[in-house]
N, C-alpha and C positions, 0 to 999 in steps of 0.2 A: 325359136327364141321369142318369148313374150315381150312386146314392146315395153320399154321402161315406163312410158306414160300410163300403160295399163297396170303395171305392177305398183305404181305409186298409189293406186286406189284399189285395195285388195278385194273390195266387194264385187268387182267385175268377174273375178274368178269363180263366182257362184255358178256361172254357166257350166263349169266343168265338174266340180266335185259333186254338185247335186244335178247331175246328168250330163254337166257336163255339168257342186256348190262350193261356195267359199264363205269368207267372213270378213267383215270390216267393222267390227264392234266399235272401234274408236271413232268412226265417222257418223255414228247414229246420234239422233237428237236426244235432248234431255227429257223429252216427253211433251213439251209445249207445242201447241199447234196454232198458227195464225191463219186467218183467211187468205187464200192465195191472191196475189195481185196480178196474175197472168190473165187479165180480163180479155185479152185478145189471144186466143189459142192458136191462131195461125202461125205464130212464130214457132211454137213447139211442134206443130204438124210438119212444117218445113224441115226443121232439124231432124225430126224422126224419119222422114223420107230420105234425107240427103246424107245422113251420117252412117258410119259403120257401127257406132255404138254411142248411146247417150245414157247418162247416168245422173240421177238427182240425189242430192244430199240435204241434210238438215244442218243449219247453223246452230252450234252449241257454244255459247259464249264462255262456258266454263272451261273450254279447251282453247288451245292456241289456234290461230288460223292456219290452214294448210299451206304448204310450201308454194303451191301454185298461186295462191292469193298474194303471197309476199313477192313472188317474182313478177306478177302482172301489175300489182298496185303499188308496190313499195312497202317496206316493213311497217312504217308508221301508219300509212293510209290503210293498209290491210288490217291492222289491229283495230283501228277506229271503226272501220266499216264492219268488221266481224262482230264487234261488241254491239253495234247499233242494229244489227240484223238478226239478233237472237230469235230462234224459232222459225225463221224464214227458210225457204228452199233456195238452192243454187244448183247449177248444172255444169257438167263437163260433156262436151260434144266432140267426138272423134270423127272428123269429116273424112272424105275419101282419101285425102293425103295431108301431110303436114302434121304439126303438133296439135294437141287438142285445144279446142276453143272453150274459154271460161265464160259462162253466161250468168249474169246476175240480174236481179230485179232492178229496174230503173228507180233511182231515188234522187233527192235534191243534191246528193253528193256525186251523182254521175257526171262525168265529163261529156260535154256535147259531142266531142270527136268520137266517142264510143257508142253513140246512139244513132241509129240509122232510121230514116223515114220508112224504110221497109219493115223494120222491127222496132217500133216506137216504145214498146212495153218493156224492153230489156236493154241491158248494157252488154256489149260484146267486147271481150278482151282477148285479142289475138296474141299469139306468141311473138309476132313481129310484123312490121309493115308489109313485107312481101306476102305473108300469109293473108293479111287483110285484103290487099289488092287482088290477090288470086281469087279470094272468095267472092268479092263483089264484081269481078270481071265476068263471072258466069251469069250475071243478071238474074239473081234468085227471084222467084215469084212465090207469093204466099196465097194466091187464089187457088186453093186446093180443097177438095171435098173429102173428108175423112171417112174411112170405113167404120163399121161398128167396133172392131177390135182396136183400131187406131184411136177412136174416141175413148175407149176404155183405158188404153195405154196412156194417153195424154192426161187423163184424170189421175192415174197413178203417179206420173212424173210430177204433177203439180202438187199433189196432196201428201206425198210420202216419199221416203227413199225408195228408188226403183231403178231398174236398168232395162234398156231395150237394145236389140242388136240385130244385125243381118249377117249373112254368111261370111263376109270379109272380116267383120268384127269378131265373129266367133273363131275363125281360123287363126286370127292373130293371137288368141288366147290358147286355143286347143292344140294348134300345131298339127302333128301327124294324127292326133286322136279325133280330129274334126269329122272324119268319115263316119264315126260311130254316133255322131250327133246330127246327122242329116235331117232327121224328123223334127229337130228343134233348131234348124239353122236360122229361123226368124223367131223372135219372141219378145215378150215384155213381162217382167215380173215385179211385183211389189215385195219389198224386203222389210222384215220386222225383226227387231231384237227383243227377245222375251227375257226380261230380268237379267240381261247380261250373260245368260248361259246358253240360249238357243237362238240361232238364226233361222227364221221362218221365211218361206217364199211362197208366192201364190200368183198365178197368172196364166197366160196363153203362150203356146209355142206352135210352130208349123214349119213345114218344108217350103211354104209359099210366103210371099210378102204379105204383111198384115193388111196392106192396102187392097188386096184382092179378096178379103174375107167377105162372105155373103152376109147380108143383114139379118138373116134368120138364125145365125149361130147363137147358141146359149150354153151356159155352164151345165155340165153333166150333173144329174141328181145323184145323191149318195156319196159324193166324194168327201164331204165334210165328215160324215159318220164313219167312213172307212179309214179316216186318218186320225191317229192319236199321237199327241205330242209326247216326247220323251219325259220321263219323270226320274229325278235323281241324277247322280253323277255318272251312273252306268246305265244309259237308256235301254240297251239291249244286252242280253247275255248271248252274244253272237260270236261264234268261233270263226266265222268266215270274214275274209277281207272284202269280198264282194258277193252279193247274191242278187241275180237279175232274173226276174220271172216275167214272162210276156206271153200274150195271146198268140204271137207269131215272132219269128226272128227278124221280121222286116225292119223294125227300128234300128237294129244293130248291123245288119248285113245288106240292106237294100241298096245303099249308096255305092257299095262295091260291086255287087252282082249285076246291077243295072247299068254298069259301064261296059260297053261292048268289048273293049280291049281286055278288061279283066275277066269277063265272062268267057271270052274265047280262049284265053290262056288257061283258065281252070278246066275247060273242056279238053283242050289239047294235052295238058299235063296229066290230069287225073281221070279223064274220060267221063266227067260229069256233064251230062247234056243240059241244054237250056231248060228242058222239061223237068229234069231232076232239080236244077237250081230253083225253079219256080215252086216246086213242092217243098223245098227246103225253106224258102222265104215264108210260106204259109203255115209252117209247122209251129205249134205251141212249144215254148222252150223254157228251160230252167238252167241257168248258168251259175256255177259256183267257183270262186277262186279262194284258195286257202294258203296262208303263209306256212312254209315248211321250215323247220329248224334242222332237219336232217336230210341226207341224200344230196344228189348233185344239183337239185333245182331249188330256187328260192320259193317257188309256189307251185301248187298243183291246180289244175283246172278240171272241172267236170261239167259236161254239157249233156242234157237230156232233151230229146225231141220226140214228138208224137206224130205219126203219119196215119192216114186212112189205110185200111187193109188192102185196098185196091192198088196202093203204091208199093206193095211189098216187093214186086219184081224189080221196079226201078231202084229201090233201095239196095236190093241184093246186087244188082249190076253195078251201082255206084260204088259200093264197098269193095267189090271185086276189083274194080279199076284202081281204087286207092291202094288196095293190098298189093297189086302188081307193081305199082309205082314205088311203094315202100320197100318191097323186096329188091327192086332194082337199085335202090339206094343203100342196100346192105343190111336192112333190118330183117329180123327173122320172126315169123309168127309162131305162136304156140296156142293150140286149141285147148281151152280150159277144161278140166275134168268135170266142171259143173254143167257142161253142155248136156241137155236132157230134153226128153219129149214132154210137152205140156198139153193141156186139154185143147189148146187152140193152135197147136203146131209146135215147131222146133224152136228152142232158144239156143243161141250161139254166143259164146264168150271167146274172144281172141286176145291174147297178150302179145305185145310187140316188144322185142328185145334188141339191144344194140350189139355191136361186135364183142363188147366185154360182158355180155349177158345181163347188163343192167336193164331193168324194166323201164321203158320209155313211155308206154301208153297202152290203153286197152279199149276195146269196145264190146258192147253187149247188146244183142238184138233179141227181142222176144215179142210175144203176142199176148198181152195181158187180157185182151177181150177179142171176141171174134171180128170186131170191126176196126181193130187198131193194131198197128205195129209200132213198137217203141225202140228207140236207139239211144244208147248211153255211151258217151265217149269220155275218156280221161287221159290227161297228160301230166306226167311228173308225180303221180300219186296213185293210190289204190282207187278202185272203182266201187263206190257204195251202191249196191243193188237193193238196199233195204228200204229206200224211199218208195212211197206209192207211185204208180205210173201217172204221168200227166194225163189230163183230160183232153179229149179231142176238141171240145168246145169250152175252153175256160172263159172266165170273166174277161171282158175287153180291157185293153190298155196294158200297162205294165207297172211293176213294182221293183224298185232298186233299193237295196240296203248295202251299206259299206262301212268299213272302219278305216278312217284316214290314217291312223298310225300304222296299221298293217300295210296299207297301200304304199306308204312312204318307205317302209322297210323292204317292200318288194321292188322298189325303184320305179313305181308308177307315178309317184308325185316327185317331180324333179326339183332341184334347188331354185329354179326360176319361179316357183310358186310362192305366193306370199307366206310369211311365217305363220300367220294366223290359221291358214289352211293346213299347213303341215303339222301344226300343233293341235288341230281339232280332234274331236273324238269320233263318234259314230254319226252316220247320216242316213236319211231315207228320202226317197222320191216316189211319188204316186202320180201316174199319168193316165188320164182317161180321155177317150174321144169326145169332142163337143157334139152337142145335138144340133140339128138343123143344117147339116152339111148338104151340099148339092150331090146329086147322084154321081157316084164314082169318086167322091172325095171324102169318104167316110174315114179313111186313115190319113187325113191331111191336117185337121185342126184338133189340137189337144189342149186340155186344161191340166195344169200341173200344180201340185202342192208338195212342198219339201221342207226338210229341217236338217240342221247341222248342229251338233252339240259342241259348244265352245268350252273346252275343258279348262 
């Protein structure tokens, strides 16, 4: 269940739909920009470190003040303060517990009781007195040294609509899907509304806290040229609900397979050894989900993987273990007539049927090149073997494209999601490893660019 305080500000759901993106078009500014008054950035660094999620907004006096302003300031004072703050930034801070904290620039209208000597540059509006006492009882300190990515994030939070989060903040939004977002469990994104039709995002994500980022990190080259914004009302002629292409399966499966309890259960149930699971994590992948209008399933999935030829025996053993388990559960295999000898070895296609002879899934193994073994799996639909085989050494990073409407029809976007997300069109996410990582942390720090069409 997404906390109501998160749902009140739809932009936070950006973490999900664009990898985990969302939209909050109504909260963006009119385009004016005033010089930030956060002359002391220690306050924002403290809140960045201590919060589950922090989000910056623009004040647009053409709109009414948000409900949280009215609740914390009172209706009349909120309206006056909102009108006089046109073009300024304001922040919502979800601390580790309790209701979110409203943070405003300090002005002549600020009440002394809302200004602390620890944070003299801002006005803190807590949900209640208990929340305020709890906060200050922890003796917060602002004498902190920011990392390079934290400095970058603070700049975003000061100068534009932006959002930053840690794992507890992400799980509050993602719920059971959080496991698929482990590579981006920490992050900070700038959010831009392009002519009211596109939500654009840009920033850094990682499986590690931003505070641990090495100073040598820098933005990957070529990510701008590889990213093209949508044009027109139909950005992509894409029949797929989801298309995930990655240099490895690690971003999607690592947080599961690296948990000993889950890894052991997979080995026990399906006979897939830790060595096979490691090969699986390193395999380039192409995952496609398609909405289905016929048959017993709402959607079909197709997963393509590429392995080095030296892993052929491990793959054969792993599939044999899975086949035995499926047969024990009542499924029946049927070797496809397309099985044939190829120049590089034997290609094998197996169809799996249920008790009523409905086709539930398929897999297809072949050797498109002497140095490669390819595996294609499908569930709930036909297996398309017409696509060219994956490359063993594809471009680094990953690309995700999706159609929010189809995801909603499939039931992957629940009613708890903001309406702007559910009504959105197509989206895209491009993720590249950052340069300058320490040895052994190449797959730790990523730069992300994304977009969501607001139909």
